[in-house]
PLY file of the C-alpha trace (Angstrom):
ply
format ascii 1.0
element vertex 428
property float x
property float y
property float z
element edge 427
property int vertex1
property int vertex2
end_header
0.05 0.00 0.08
1.18 2.91 -0.82
2.52 5.63 1.83
0.47 8.56 1.68
3.10 12.09 2.66
1.80 14.63 5.18
0.59 17.87 4.42
1.52 20.44 7.01
-1.34 22.70 7.40
-0.81 26.36 8.30
-3.05 28.19 10.17
-4.44 31.58 8.99
-5.27 34.01 11.62
-6.72 37.20 10.93
-6.66 40.25 13.47
-10.02 42.11 14.29
-9.80 44.05 11.02
-9.98 40.96 9.22
-6.53 41.80 8.35
-4.28 38.26 7.62
-1.42 38.16 10.18
2.04 37.16 8.99
3.53 33.59 11.09
5.30 35.16 14.33
2.35 38.16 14.48
-0.35 38.04 17.10
-3.13 40.85 18.59
-3.26 40.84 22.07
-6.26 41.20 24.24
-5.71 44.97 24.44
-5.83 45.22 20.81
-1.88 45.78 20.22
-0.14 43.63 18.46
3.36 41.44 19.01
5.75 39.28 16.83
8.18 36.96 17.87
10.98 35.14 16.80
13.19 32.15 17.41
17.14 33.99 16.72
20.03 31.67 15.74
21.16 30.75 19.34
17.70 29.10 19.78
16.48 32.06 21.92
12.84 32.86 21.64
12.10 37.19 21.74
9.52 39.22 21.32
8.65 42.61 20.01
5.28 44.90 20.68
3.14 47.75 18.64
0.39 49.37 18.75
-0.95 49.24 15.55
-0.16 46.46 12.99
1.22 48.84 10.46
3.66 49.90 12.95
4.10 46.49 14.03
5.20 45.57 10.43
7.47 48.04 10.44
9.37 47.13 13.05
9.45 43.90 11.55
11.46 45.43 8.41
13.94 46.69 10.44
15.04 44.18 12.49
15.15 42.02 9.36
17.51 44.56 8.28
19.17 44.43 11.48
19.30 40.46 11.74
20.83 40.81 8.32
23.59 43.13 9.04
24.54 41.31 12.85
22.55 43.77 15.09
21.86 41.91 18.25
18.53 40.87 18.65
18.40 41.44 22.60
19.50 45.24 22.09
15.56 46.17 23.13
16.44 45.32 26.78
19.61 46.90 27.39
19.62 50.22 28.63
22.33 53.00 28.36
23.36 52.92 32.26
24.11 49.04 31.56
25.69 50.16 28.51
27.81 52.75 30.59
28.89 50.11 33.33
30.26 48.00 30.44
32.44 50.91 28.85
33.50 52.00 32.58
34.44 48.12 33.39
36.70 48.18 29.95
38.08 51.90 29.84
41.68 51.61 30.23
44.55 54.35 29.21
42.99 57.54 31.39
44.05 59.26 34.53
42.23 58.25 37.23
40.82 61.74 38.46
39.50 61.87 35.05
37.92 58.40 35.22
36.45 59.65 38.37
35.34 62.71 36.54
33.54 60.96 34.51
31.48 58.41 36.72
30.24 61.40 38.73
29.06 63.53 36.09
27.08 60.20 35.09
25.80 59.25 37.73
24.80 62.70 38.36
23.25 64.10 35.57
23.01 60.80 33.45
22.01 57.45 35.15
18.79 58.95 36.75
16.50 59.80 33.99
18.10 59.76 30.64
20.48 56.81 31.62
17.40 54.10 32.01
16.35 54.68 28.58
16.59 51.95 26.18
19.71 52.02 24.17
17.49 51.31 20.61
14.54 54.08 21.50
17.52 57.05 21.55
17.47 58.79 18.83
19.19 62.59 17.60
16.48 64.21 18.96
16.51 62.61 22.42
20.22 63.72 22.79
19.69 67.19 21.81
16.55 67.54 24.45
18.40 65.79 26.83
21.54 68.40 26.54
19.24 71.46 26.05
17.72 69.96 29.76
20.97 70.18 31.34
21.24 74.09 29.92
18.36 75.67 30.30
16.43 73.49 33.56
19.69 72.07 35.21
21.96 75.59 34.23
24.78 73.82 33.36
27.86 75.53 31.40
29.05 74.57 27.96
32.01 72.89 29.08
30.48 70.82 31.88
28.00 68.99 28.95
30.79 68.75 26.95
32.40 66.52 29.85
29.33 65.17 29.84
28.94 64.67 26.00
32.42 63.54 25.89
31.38 60.14 28.02
27.58 59.62 26.09
29.77 59.78 22.83
31.71 56.74 24.08
29.81 54.45 25.29
26.97 55.20 22.10
30.65 53.84 20.30
30.14 50.63 21.98
27.07 50.03 21.04
27.75 51.05 17.70
31.22 48.99 17.88
29.39 45.71 19.17
26.73 45.69 16.57
23.82 46.93 19.52
23.23 50.15 16.89
23.45 51.38 14.31
23.99 54.56 14.10
25.81 57.38 17.28
22.90 59.28 18.51
25.47 61.99 19.79
27.23 62.66 16.61
27.06 66.61 15.88
25.18 67.07 18.58
27.06 68.82 21.35
28.24 71.00 18.09
24.56 72.04 17.63
24.43 72.84 21.01
27.28 75.11 20.54
26.18 76.78 17.69
22.72 77.45 19.09
24.27 79.16 22.12
26.82 80.51 20.59
26.03 83.99 22.21
26.46 82.83 25.39
29.58 80.90 25.46
32.81 82.94 25.48
36.18 82.48 24.27
39.41 82.99 26.70
41.04 85.57 25.99
44.60 87.28 26.68
45.20 90.28 28.33
46.10 92.71 25.69
50.10 94.07 26.40
49.29 97.08 28.53
46.60 95.15 30.75
49.47 92.78 31.92
51.64 95.35 32.41
49.25 97.45 34.79
48.63 93.75 36.18
51.92 93.21 36.94
53.07 96.90 38.26
49.83 96.87 40.59
51.62 93.93 42.26
54.72 95.15 42.01
53.84 98.85 43.25
51.44 97.59 46.27
53.10 96.26 49.35
50.23 94.44 50.83
49.62 92.40 47.48
53.42 91.97 46.21
53.23 88.57 47.89
51.46 87.55 44.97
53.89 89.11 42.25
55.90 86.05 41.75
54.01 82.89 40.97
51.90 85.04 38.77
54.83 86.35 36.99
56.41 83.47 37.08
52.91 81.82 35.11
52.67 84.81 32.42
56.27 83.83 31.87
55.90 80.27 31.80
52.72 79.38 30.53
52.30 76.85 32.85
49.39 75.26 33.69
47.87 75.92 37.34
48.16 72.22 38.02
51.69 72.77 37.24
52.86 75.70 38.79
51.21 75.11 42.05
53.05 71.27 42.36
56.48 72.56 41.46
59.15 71.60 43.43
62.55 73.42 44.33
64.21 70.49 42.34
62.46 71.02 39.25
64.16 74.77 39.05
67.89 74.14 37.96
68.98 77.83 39.11
72.25 76.99 37.08
71.17 75.61 33.60
68.05 78.01 33.64
65.58 75.63 32.92
62.41 74.30 34.60
61.35 70.64 34.75
57.44 69.80 34.50
56.97 66.50 34.52
53.70 65.90 37.48
50.53 68.00 38.18
48.57 68.77 41.07
44.85 67.73 41.11
41.67 67.70 43.51
39.06 65.44 42.89
36.29 62.90 44.60
38.98 59.96 44.82
35.51 57.93 45.47
36.99 55.98 48.56
36.91 56.13 52.45
38.64 59.35 52.13
36.90 61.23 49.66
38.16 64.34 47.81
41.52 65.16 48.39
44.65 66.23 46.14
46.96 63.91 44.35
49.54 63.82 41.77
49.39 63.17 38.19
51.17 62.86 35.33
50.96 65.82 33.01
47.58 66.45 30.80
49.69 64.23 28.07
53.27 63.02 27.21
54.27 66.51 25.64
53.70 68.16 28.63
56.37 66.89 29.98
58.58 69.08 29.45
61.36 71.67 30.11
60.85 75.39 30.41
63.48 77.74 29.13
63.77 80.24 32.21
64.73 84.10 31.58
66.48 86.17 33.92
63.38 87.61 35.36
61.82 84.08 36.02
64.78 83.46 37.88
64.52 86.80 40.22
60.96 86.05 40.56
61.82 82.29 41.97
64.52 84.25 44.14
61.79 86.63 45.63
59.79 83.88 46.53
62.21 82.16 48.48
62.64 85.54 49.91
59.45 86.36 50.77
59.34 82.60 52.85
62.15 83.50 54.59
61.15 86.47 55.60
57.50 85.19 56.77
59.62 82.56 58.57
57.10 79.95 55.98
58.29 76.34 55.59
56.81 73.33 53.43
54.43 71.28 55.37
52.90 69.23 53.78
53.71 66.00 51.13
51.60 64.47 48.59
52.04 61.05 47.44
55.66 61.26 48.18
56.29 64.90 46.61
57.16 67.81 49.21
59.63 70.92 49.25
56.95 73.02 47.00
58.25 75.92 45.65
54.64 77.96 46.12
53.15 78.05 49.56
50.94 79.53 51.20
51.09 81.08 54.91
50.54 77.52 56.49
53.21 75.99 54.56
50.67 74.15 52.05
50.34 74.46 48.81
48.83 77.37 46.60
46.19 75.43 44.94
43.82 76.95 41.52
40.67 78.41 44.07
42.85 80.01 46.10
44.57 81.90 43.32
41.90 82.76 41.35
40.40 84.46 44.69
43.22 86.44 44.64
42.96 87.45 41.46
39.73 88.61 41.88
40.39 90.37 44.99
43.12 92.17 43.56
40.96 92.91 39.90
38.83 94.74 42.46
41.69 96.73 44.74
43.82 97.24 41.31
40.27 98.75 39.56
39.12 100.51 42.38
42.20 102.43 42.69
42.38 103.62 39.49
38.76 104.76 39.24
38.94 106.79 42.45
42.31 108.77 41.02
40.77 109.10 37.57
38.45 112.09 36.22
34.71 111.87 35.78
35.45 111.69 32.19
39.04 110.11 31.56
39.61 107.00 29.55
41.56 104.54 31.76
42.37 101.37 31.16
40.90 98.67 33.86
41.68 95.29 34.49
39.18 92.51 32.62
37.58 89.88 34.42
40.16 86.49 34.05
41.20 83.16 35.57
44.65 81.73 35.64
44.24 79.85 32.65
43.49 83.31 30.87
47.88 83.86 32.17
48.94 80.51 30.19
46.89 82.27 27.18
48.24 85.80 27.49
52.05 83.80 27.65
50.88 81.92 24.66
50.01 85.02 22.76
53.30 87.57 23.63
55.17 84.82 22.29
53.10 84.91 18.50
53.21 88.24 19.02
57.35 88.25 19.13
57.82 86.31 15.90
58.85 83.18 17.79
58.60 80.12 15.88
55.28 78.54 16.70
56.40 74.70 17.02
58.82 76.18 19.89
55.73 77.82 21.23
53.91 74.28 20.61
57.16 72.50 23.21
57.21 75.43 25.83
53.23 75.14 26.09
53.36 71.09 26.35
50.82 70.41 23.55
50.92 66.92 21.55
48.55 68.96 18.44
49.92 72.12 16.68
46.46 73.11 15.99
45.33 73.12 19.81
48.35 75.73 20.21
47.31 77.90 17.12
43.60 77.79 17.56
43.19 78.14 21.10
46.62 79.54 23.01
47.01 82.39 20.80
45.26 85.13 20.31
45.61 88.55 18.00
44.97 91.64 20.52
43.56 94.91 18.69
46.32 96.32 19.45
49.05 94.20 18.12
46.61 93.77 14.67
46.78 97.74 14.27
50.68 97.51 15.16
51.59 95.02 12.25
49.20 96.47 9.81
51.05 99.93 10.14
54.46 98.13 9.67
53.30 96.45 6.38
50.70 99.42 5.47
54.15 100.14 2.36
54.10 96.55 1.61
50.07 96.19 0.84
49.86 99.55 -0.67
52.37 98.31 -3.52
50.87 99.68 -6.90
48.47 102.43 -5.00
47.74 105.63 -6.78
49.86 108.52 -5.13
46.96 111.44 -4.38
49.04 114.01 -3.05
47.59 116.88 -2.10
44.86 115.99 -4.30
40.78 115.23 -2.53
39.71 111.96 -3.55
35.90 113.22 -3.65
35.35 116.28 -6.48
0 1
1 2
2 3
3 4
4 5
5 6
6 7
7 8
8 9
9 10
10 11
11 12
12 13
13 14
14 15
15 16
16 17
17 18
18 19
19 20
20 21
21 22
22 23
23 24
24 25
25 26
26 27
27 28
28 29
29 30
30 31
31 32
32 33
33 34
34 35
35 36
36 37
37 38
38 39
39 40
40 41
41 42
42 43
43 44
44 45
45 46
46 47
47 48
48 49
49 50
50 51
51 52
52 53
53 54
54 55
55 56
56 57
57 58
58 59
59 60
60 61
61 62
62 63
63 64
64 65
65 66
66 67
67 68
68 69
69 70
70 71
71 72
72 73
73 74
74 75
75 76
76 77
77 78
78 79
79 80
80 81
81 82
82 83
83 84
84 85
85 86
86 87
87 88
88 89
89 90
90 91
91 92
92 93
93 94
94 95
95 96
96 97
97 98
98 99
99 100
100 101
101 102
102 103
103 104
104 105
105 106
106 107
107 108
108 109
109 110
110 111
111 112
112 113
113 114
114 115
115 116
116 117
117 118
118 119
119 120
120 121
121 122
122 123
123 124
124 125
125 126
126 127
127 128
128 129
129 130
130 131
131 132
132 133
133 134
134 135
135 136
136 137
137 138
138 139
139 140
140 141
141 142
142 143
143 144
144 145
145 146
146 147
147 148
148 149
149 150
150 151
151 152
152 153
153 154
154 155
155 156
156 157
157 158
158 159
159 160
160 161
161 162
162 163
163 164
164 165
165 166
166 167
167 168
168 169
169 170
170 171
171 172
172 173
173 174
174 175
175 176
176 177
177 178
178 179
179 180
180 181
181 182
182 183
183 184
184 185
185 186
186 187
187 188
188 189
189 190
190 191
191 192
192 193
193 194
194 195
195 196
196 197
197 198
198 199
199 200
200 201
201 202
202 203
203 204
204 205
205 206
206 207
207 208
208 209
209 210
210 211
211 212
212 213
213 214
214 215
215 216
216 217
217 218
218 219
219 220
220 221
221 222
222 223
223 224
224 225
225 226
226 227
227 228
228 229
229 230
230 231
231 232
232 233
233 234
234 235
235 236
236 237
237 238
238 239
239 240
240 241
241 242
242 243
243 244
244 245
245 246
246 247
247 248
248 249
249 250
250 251
251 252
252 253
253 254
254 255
255 256
256 257
257 258
258 259
259 260
260 261
261 262
262 263
263 264
264 265
265 266
266 267
267 268
268 269
269 270
270 271
271 272
272 273
273 274
274 275
275 276
276 277
277 278
278 279
279 280
280 281
281 282
282 283
283 284
284 285
285 286
286 287
287 288
288 289
289 290
290 291
291 292
292 293
293 294
294 295
295 296
296 297
297 298
298 299
299 300
300 301
301 302
302 303
303 304
304 305
305 306
306 307
307 308
308 309
309 310
310 311
311 312
312 313
313 314
314 315
315 316
316 317
317 318
318 319
319 320
320 321
321 322
322 323
323 324
324 325
325 326
326 327
327 328
328 329
329 330
330 331
331 332
332 333
333 334
334 335
335 336
336 337
337 338
338 339
339 340
340 341
341 342
342 343
343 344
344 345
345 346
346 347
347 348
348 349
349 350
350 351
351 352
352 353
353 354
354 355
355 356
356 357
357 358
358 359
359 360
360 361
361 362
362 363
363 364
364 365
365 366
366 367
367 368
368 369
369 370
370 371
371 372
372 373
373 374
374 375
375 376
376 377
377 378
378 379
379 380
380 381
381 382
382 383
383 384
384 385
385 386
386 387
387 388
388 389
389 390
390 391
391 392
392 393
393 394
394 395
395 396
396 397
397 398
398 399
399 400
400 401
401 402
402 403
403 404
404 405
405 406
406 407
407 408
408 409
409 410
410 411
411 412
412 413
413 414
414 415
415 416
416 417
417 418
418 419
419 420
420 421
421 422
422 423
423 424
424 425
425 426
426 427
């Protein structure tokens, strides 16, 4: 008797609108839809949609994702989970930088935005989040820049691991900066006149003279404030007239039992390890600092990670810090401008000190070197920049007075071929 082959019977199903459902599709009791499928590893997955049209669209995207190797379980992964993976595997950055990243993420991302499913985040969500941080949380663009730096790396892991197709943070910070361009003020260098006013005021005022050495040295070496405050006397070679920059002072939350305290780090980049030539005036400023401390009976009373014998000390024998120095600058600016205005005539034009921080002294140093005509590669080396573009685009400014002076020097060259008007007037 001949064997009769069994035919596989496929049940045809319809939804409440009599639309035919494909294999794996199902209409739920609440009227929404779901689609179930089995991945190559044998695991079952399911997606949901409010309408059949939306479900079919998601199925099409799923088909493309599966073809491109996008993982099927991505619909359960959150931004927080991906950050934890990034934190676990990230290497090659300084401890204080990593701790700052963790703090920023836990403070501003993890509570709400970090709970979003990775697959659901769009460019508009990132833009909305950044605007919220600025408008509602009151964060500055520089702070959001730090948060963006972390988020971009986190989402990049998602792209590399084929969890998502594109990085939704791409170009988002640039758009934020463009939208708030009026609020972002680029750090400017002091003009030569402002620099002279600042130093002359410190030198001529007995109460402020103790600040002269450190600010003069920062203005004439371009050291970052953390590099200057970490300087030890063994780093200053009075015979060779050089300064060795090989470590920097940092203050951050170590996320241990001691919390927030000072530590020593290597410089910002490998190029930050450098030797700075010391001019005779800078050498005199170092000797003045030593003399002022001896007269006041100040000796170094602190050791940080084995480093001691620091050059710049406060009256208690502790290291000077960026916070202390910036507060001192505010008082100096206030008192200097008050003195000038109190002695000026009512309608007299006077030069005043603009608001500035310790870091502006570094910008000022770079600008003075450029104005002097020094080779740009030498300036890059002295500043400790790994990338020449940083030196040119960030730290060198052409002041208005310098631009006028340079055009004045080149006026004859620029005027080649110009008509000689003599005593004639141009207009009839």
